C-alpha positions, 0 to 999 in steps of 0.5 A: 825416407827423412826424418823430421827431427821436429816430429815427436817420436811416439816410443810407447812411455804414455802408454805404459804410463797411463795403463800403470796408473789405472792398475795403481787406481784399481789395486789401491780399490781393491784392497780398500774394500778387502779392508771393508769387507775384514771389517765388517765381518769382525766388528758385524757378522753380516758375510753369509758364513757368519749368520749361518754360524748364528742360526746355528747358534741359536737352534741349539739352545734347549729350550723350557726353563732356564737353571741357576745360573753357574756360578763363576769358575765353578758348576751349576749347583742343583742340590736345591736351596738349604732350608733353615735350622728347625725349631726343637723337635715335639709337641708343645704341651701346651697344645694339648685338651687337658684331661684333669685338673684344669681349674689348677690352671691360673694366668700367668702373674702381671709380674711376671707376663713378658719376662724371657723364657715365660712365653708358652708357660703352662703356669699351676696355682699352688694348693692351700696346704690343707689337710684337704688340698696339699698338692695340686695336679693337671691331667693330660692325655699321651695315647703311648706317643710319646718319649720324653718330657722335657720342661723348665721349672720357675717357682714364684710366690708374691710373699716370699722370695725364699720361698720352694715349691716342688713338681711332680711328674707322675703317669698312669697306665692302663693295665689288660685286667682294666687297672691303671697303674701309676708312677712317679717318674721324678720330682725337683725343687726349686726357689723362687724365682729361679729355672731349673730343667726337668726331664723324664721318660713317659714311653709307653703310658698313657697319662701324664700327672703333674702335681704341684706343693708349694710353701706358700699358698699363693704362689703359683708354679711355672714351666715353660718350654715343655715339651713331648719328644715323638715315639 
């Protein structure tokens, strides 16, 4: 058999090259698909496994009103809000009904009205300093409900800056035989436009008596911040 040297000889290289190109294209496409799937999973969570995990997470969230947020690096505070400091404990004396001597209570003088420390004041007029009017008294019911009385005494006279006034605290206690025991608890003397603290034990007493005496009949005695500590 004679072989024509001009005729092409099929060595199979062309088929192998074509198959190689197809394999390379297929691998390239597969790599692109894998990369796209990985990107979708990482950024958008679109795979079925991620979707199921998200549903499980939602199902584990407790129902009801959410609690307060947890501070960074700590545990949520469940102790509740801290209230503001309360005011001084006790009952203001001017909230009690006057039981006697109400006529001796007067308005705060205009010269003192609005001055700091004179709010919720009890103002008692000075006596005329006659034989029939040596002192003025105001009586309040305690009914054995209180332990102590605290107040600030502030005398005031429009005529004499040196005028003095005295405040005496007395208590009345009903006795089993029907009599009343009156005791003088404490007395303080203060000068015009000054302040003097007064504290008295009133435990177990039925009535409180505030007695006022003055050097000048035109003045007044002002009691401020007057409180009764509960028993």
